FIKOLZA-1660 file (N, C-alpha, C; in steps of 0.1 Angstrom, whole numbers, plus 5000, padded with zeros to 4 digits):
% residues 117
   i   px   py   pz ch aa at
   1 3910 6188 6448  A  M  N
   1 3913 6195 6460  A  M CA
   1 3917 6192 6475  A  M  C
   2 3925 6186 6482  A  P  N
   2 3925 6184 6495  A  P CA
   2 3918 6190 6509  A  P  C
   3 3905 6178 6510  A  Q  N
   3 3901 6189 6516  A  Q CA
   3 3903 6188 6531  A  Q  C
   4 3919 6183 6533  A  N  N
   4 3925 6184 6549  A  N CA
   4 3933 6202 6548  A  N  C
   5 3941 6210 6539  A  K  N
   5 3942 6221 6539  A  K CA
   5 3940 6232 6540  A  K  C
   6 3944 6241 6542  A  A  N
   6 3939 6255 6543  A  A CA
   6 3937 6263 6530  A  A  C
   7 3929 6271 6531  A  G  N
   7 3917 6273 6514  A  G CA
   7 3934 6280 6503  A  G  C
   8 3937 6285 6509  A  E  N
   8 3951 6290 6500  A  E CA
   8 3957 6283 6499  A  E  C
   9 3964 6274 6504  A  I  N
   9 3973 6259 6500  A  I CA
   9 3961 6248 6491  A  I  C
  10 3956 6245 6493  A  A  N
  10 3945 6240 6484  A  A CA
  10 3940 6249 6471  A  A  C
  11 3938 6257 6474  A  L  N
  11 3936 6264 6461  A  L CA
  11 3948 6264 6446  A  L  C
  12 3958 6263 6454  A  T  N
  12 3977 6259 6446  A  T CA
  12 3978 6250 6435  A  T  C
  13 3964 6235 6444  A  Y  N
  13 3968 6225 6437  A  Y CA
  13 3962 6230 6419  A  Y  C
  14 3949 6234 6414  A  I  N
  14 3945 6243 6406  A  I CA
  14 3953 6243 6399  A  I  C
  15 3961 6241 6385  A  Y  N
  15 3970 6243 6375  A  Y CA
  15 3967 6258 6373  A  Y  C
  16 3973 6263 6372  A  G  N
  16 3975 6280 6368  A  G CA
  16 3974 6287 6382  A  G  C
  17 3971 6283 6395  A  I  N
  17 3968 6291 6412  A  I CA
  17 3975 6291 6417  A  I  C
  18 3980 6302 6419  A  G  N
  18 3994 6299 6428  A  G CA
  18 3992 6307 6441  A  G  C
  19 4006 6310 6450  A  R  N
  19 4002 6318 6462  A  R CA
  19 3988 6329 6463  A  R  C
  20 3997 6338 6458  A  S  N
  20 3992 6348 6453  A  S CA
  20 3978 6353 6446  A  S  C
  21 3975 6345 6440  A  S  N
  21 3964 6341 6438  A  S CA
  21 3950 6334 6445  A  S  C
  22 3953 6329 6450  A  S  N
  22 3945 6319 6461  A  S CA
  22 3942 6331 6470  A  S  C
  23 3952 6337 6481  A  A  N
  23 3950 6348 6480  A  A CA
  23 3939 6356 6480  A  A  C
  24 3940 6363 6467  A  K  N
  24 3928 6374 6458  A  K CA
  24 3915 6365 6458  A  K  C
  25 3919 6352 6453  A  I  N
  25 3903 6348 6453  A  I CA
  25 3896 6345 6464  A  I  C
  26 3904 6341 6477  A  L  N
  26 3898 6341 6484  A  L CA
  26 3891 6352 6494  A  L  C
  27 3897 6363 6494  A  D  N
  27 3896 6378 6500  A  D CA
  27 3881 6379 6492  A  D  C
  28 3882 6376 6479  A  K  N
  28 3870 6387 6470  A  K CA
  28 3857 6376 6470  A  K  C
  29 3860 6368 6475  A  A  N
  29 3846 6355 6481  A  A CA
  29 3846 6355 6496  A  A  C
  30 3856 6362 6502  A  G  N
  30 3853 6374 6515  A  G CA
  30 3851 6355 6525  A  G  C
  31 3857 6346 6521  A  V  N
  31 3864 6335 6530  A  V CA
  31 3882 6335 6534  A  V  C
  32 3878 6333 6550  A  D  N
  32 3892 6333 6559  A  D CA
  32 3899 6323 6549  A  D  C
  33 3916 6328 6545  A  R  N
  33 3924 6319 6543  A  R CA
  33 3926 6312 6553  A  R  C
  34 3933 6310 6563  A  S  N
  34 3929 6298 6570  A  S CA
  34 3920 6285 6573  A  S  C
  35 3910 6287 6568  A  L  N
  35 3901 6282 6569  A  L CA
  35 3896 6268 6558  A  L  C
  36 3897 6260 6566  A  K  N
  36 3902 6239 6556  A  K CA
  36 3892 6242 6543  A  K  C
  37 3892 6235 6535  A  V  N
  37 3882 6235 6523  A  V CA
  37 3873 6223 6527  A  V  C
  38 3876 6214 6541  A  S  N
  38 3866 6206 6547  A  S CA
  38 3856 6215 6550  A  S  C
  39 3855 6226 6555  A  E  N
  39 3847 6238 6565  A  E CA
  39 3843 6251 6557  A  E  C
  40 3845 6246 6542  A  W  N
  40 3841 6252 6539  A  W CA
  40 3823 6254 6537  A  W  C
  41 3818 6265 6532  A  S  N
  41 3802 6257 6526  A  S CA
  41 3799 6263 6520  A  S  C
  42 3789 6251 6512  A  D  N
  42 3780 6253 6498  A  D CA
  42 3785 6271 6498  A  D  C
  43 3779 6279 6496  A  E  N
  43 3776 6291 6493  A  E CA
  43 3795 6295 6493  A  E  C
  44 3802 6294 6501  A  Q  N
  44 3813 6297 6502  A  Q CA
  44 3824 6288 6488  A  Q  C
  45 3817 6279 6487  A  A  N
  45 3823 6272 6479  A  A CA
  45 3820 6281 6464  A  A  C
  46 3809 6278 6460  A  A  N
  46 3805 6278 6448  A  A CA
  46 3812 6295 6441  A  A  C
  47 3805 6305 6457  A  A  N
  47 3817 6318 6453  A  A CA
  47 3828 6317 6445  A  A  C
  48 3839 6306 6448  A  I  N
  48 3851 6302 6451  A  I CA
  48 3853 6299 6433  A  I  C
  49 3841 6291 6432  A  R  N
  49 3844 6281 6420  A  R CA
  49 3841 6296 6407  A  R  C
  50 3832 6305 6412  A  Q  N
  50 3825 6315 6408  A  Q CA
  50 3833 6323 6402  A  Q  C
  51 3847 6330 6410  A  I  N
  51 3854 6339 6405  A  I CA
  51 3867 6333 6399  A  I  C
  52 3869 6314 6400  A  I  N
  52 3880 6313 6395  A  I CA
  52 3875 6311 6380  A  I  C
  53 3860 6306 6375  A  G  N
  53 3857 6307 6364  A  G CA
  53 3853 6317 6355  A  G  C
  54 3854 6331 6362  A  A  N
  54 3853 6341 6352  A  A CA
  54 3864 6352 6357  A  A  C
  55 3872 6349 6360  A  E  N
  55 3887 6357 6360  A  E CA
  55 3895 6354 6361  A  E  C
  56 3897 6339 6362  A  F  N
  56 3915 6332 6356  A  F CA
  56 3912 6322 6349  A  F  C
  57 3925 6317 6343  A  K  N
  57 3927 6306 6327  A  K CA
  57 3929 6297 6337  A  K  C
  58 3922 6289 6341  A  V  N
  58 3928 6274 6347  A  V CA
  58 3931 6260 6337  A  V  C
  59 3942 6250 6344  A  E  N
  59 3937 6241 6338  A  E CA
  59 3934 6241 6320  A  E  C
  60 3931 6231 6313  A  G  N
  60 3928 6224 6301  A  G CA
  60 3933 6238 6292  A  G  C
  61 3925 6247 6296  A  D  N
  61 3927 6256 6288  A  D CA
  61 3942 6269 6287  A  D  C
  62 3946 6267 6301  A  L  N
  62 3959 6273 6306  A  L CA
  62 3971 6264 6294  A  L  C
  63 3968 6252 6298  A  R  N
  63 3975 6249 6291  A  R CA
  63 3977 6242 6275  A  R  C
  64 3965 6244 6276  A  S  N
  64 3963 6247 6256  A  S CA
  64 3970 6257 6255  A  S  C
  65 3969 6270 6260  A  E  N
  65 3977 6284 6250  A  E CA
  65 3986 6283 6252  A  E  C
  66 3991 6277 6266  A  I  N
  66 4009 6277 6270  A  I CA
  66 4015 6271 6254  A  I  C
  67 4011 6254 6253  A  Q  N
  67 4013 6255 6239  A  Q CA
  67 4015 6257 6226  A  Q  C
  68 4004 6266 6223  A  M  N
  68 4000 6270 6214  A  M CA
  68 4008 6282 6210  A  M  C
  69 4012 6290 6223  A  N  N
  69 4021 6297 6225  A  N CA
  69 4038 6295 6218  A  N  C
  70 4040 6282 6225  A  I  N
  70 4053 6274 6223  A  I CA
  70 4050 6271 6207  A  I  C
  71 4041 6263 6200  A  K  N
  71 4040 6261 6191  A  K CA
  71 4041 6276 6177  A  K  C
  72 4035 6286 6181  A  R  N
  72 4037 6297 6174  A  R CA
  72 4053 6298 6173  A  R  C
  73 4063 6300 6186  A  L  N
  73 4073 6306 6188  A  L CA
  73 4082 6293 6177  A  L  C
  74 4083 6282 6174  A  M  N
  74 4088 6274 6165  A  M CA
  74 4080 6275 6150  A  M  C
  75 4068 6274 6148  A  D  N
  75 4065 6279 6136  A  D CA
  75 4073 6293 6133  A  D  C
  76 4075 6303 6143  A  I  N
  76 4078 6315 6131  A  I CA
  76 4096 6313 6132  A  I  C
  77 4101 6301 6133  A  G  N
  77 4117 6298 6135  A  G CA
  77 4122 6310 6146  A  G  C
  78 4121 6314 6155  A  C  N
  78 4130 6322 6166  A  C CA
  78 4133 6317 6172  A  C  C
  79 4145 6320 6181  A  Y  N
  79 4153 6317 6191  A  Y CA
  79 4150 6313 6197  A  Y  C
  80 4138 6313 6203  A  R  N
  80 4133 6303 6215  A  R CA
  80 4125 6294 6209  A  R  C
  81 4120 6290 6192  A  G  N
  81 4117 6288 6193  A  G CA
  81 4127 6276 6184  A  G  C
  82 4130 6282 6177  A  V  N
  82 4141 6267 6180  A  V CA
  82 4152 6258 6187  A  V  C
  83 4151 6268 6199  A  R  N
  83 4152 6258 6213  A  R CA
  83 4143 6245 6215  A  R  C
  84 4128 6251 6215  A  H  N
  84 4124 6246 6221  A  H CA
  84 4123 6234 6212  A  H  C
  85 4125 6236 6199  A  R  N
  85 4122 6222 6185  A  R CA
  85 4134 6215 6192  A  R  C
  86 4150 6220 6194  A  N  N
  86 4158 6211 6197  A  N CA
  86 4160 6203 6211  A  N  C
  87 4147 6209 6215  A  G  N
  87 4152 6204 6234  A  G CA
  87 4156 6206 6242  A  G  C
  88 4164 6215 6237  A  L  N
  88 4174 6227 6247  A  L CA
  88 4169 6238 6253  A  L  C
  89 4178 6242 6266  A  P  N
  89 4172 6251 6275  A  P CA
  89 4174 6265 6269  A  P  C
  90 4157 6269 6273  A  V  N
  90 4148 6284 6262  A  V CA
  90 4157 6297 6268  A  V  C
  91 4160 6294 6277  A  R  N
  91 4164 6312 6290  A  R CA
  91 4177 6311 6290  A  R  C
  92 4188 6307 6284  A  G  N
  92 4200 6313 6281  A  G CA
  92 4202 6304 6296  A  G  C
  93 4199 6296 6300  A  Q  N
  93 4212 6282 6307  A  Q CA
  93 4225 6281 6297  A  Q  C
  94 4233 6278 6304  A  S  N
  94 4246 6275 6301  A  S CA
  94 4241 6257 6294  A  S  C
  95 4251 6254 6292  A  T  N
  95 4244 6239 6284  A  T CA
  95 4257 6230 6283  A  T  C
  96 4270 6235 6287  A  K  N
  96 4281 6229 6288  A  K CA
  96 4278 6219 6297  A  K  C
  97 4279 6217 6308  A  N  N
  97 4284 6212 6319  A  N CA
  97 4267 6202 6324  A  N  C
  98 4255 6211 6327  A  N  N
  98 4250 6207 6335  A  N CA
  98 4230 6209 6324  A  N  C
  99 4221 6209 6319  A  A  N
  99 4209 6211 6316  A  A CA
  99 4205 6197 6311  A  A  C
 100 4204 6188 6322  A  R  N
 100 4204 6176 6317  A  R CA
 100 4189 6170 6323  A  R  C
 101 4184 6178 6328  A  T  N
 101 4168 6181 6327  A  T CA
 101 4162 6183 6310  A  T  C
 102 4168 6193 6300  A  R  N
 102 4163 6196 6292  A  R CA
 102 4168 6185 6283  A  R  C
 103 4182 6186 6283  A  K  N
 103 4189 6175 6268  A  K CA
 103 4183 6154 6274  A  K  C
 104 4184 6153 6284  A  G  N
 104 4178 6139 6288  A  G CA
 104 4192 6134 6287  A  G  C
 105 4193 6122 6293  A  K  N
 105 4206 6115 6296  A  K CA
 105 4215 6114 6285  A  K  C
 106 4224 6113 6294  A  K  N
 106 4236 6112 6286  A  K CA
 106 4241 6103 6278  A  K  C
 107 4247 6107 6264  A  K  N
 107 4247 6099 6257  A  K CA
 107 4262 6100 6248  A  K  C
 108 4268 6092 6254  A  T  N
 108 4279 6084 6254  A  T CA
 108 4290 6087 6244  A  T  C
 109 4302 6094 6235  A  V  N
 109 4300 6093 6226  A  V CA
 109 4321 6091 6228  A  V  C
 110 4319 6076 6218  A  A  N
 110 4338 6076 6216  A  A CA
 110 4350 6079 6212  A  A  C
 111 4357 6079 6224  A  N  N
 111 4368 6090 6217  A  N CA
 111 4378 6081 6208  A  N  C
 112 4377 6089 6200  A  K  N
 112 4387 6087 6195  A  K CA
 112 4402 6078 6198  A  K  C
 113 4407 6068 6192  A  K  N
 113 4416 6060 6197  A  K CA
 113 4432 6064 6187  A  K  C
 114 4440 6060 6197  A  K  N
 114 4454 6071 6193  A  K CA
 114 4460 6059 6176  A  K  C
 115 4468 6067 6172  A  A  N
 115 4477 6054 6158  A  A CA
 115 4483 6050 6162  A  A  C
 116 4487 6039 6162  A  T  N
 116 4498 6036 6161  A  T CA
 116 4506 6036 6153  A  T  C
 117 4519 6033 6157  A  K  N
 117 4531 6039 6148  A  K CA
 117 4543 6025 6144  A  K  C
% end
């Protein structure tokens, strides 16, 4: 976590914690949101760590759960699972023109040559 940032922003560097979650954690721990991480006392840091450990699934556990959910969709063969398996957009986006992030680099297809008479 970056030491020179405000606590609310710094907590978002943890995978699985966003702005709203970080605000809730800091309020529950009784730490001022604008206080920088370097200014936290050991007791405050321990309280924040304890709240995150008890109430939130973060980092490796969260990543593995998401991967298991995707694997389950692929195993049951539902539409979303098939889209994941084929590397196509899962949430209904158009693929005719865009979707390069999911589809990867363009694969050029050679055009048909005209038949000579």
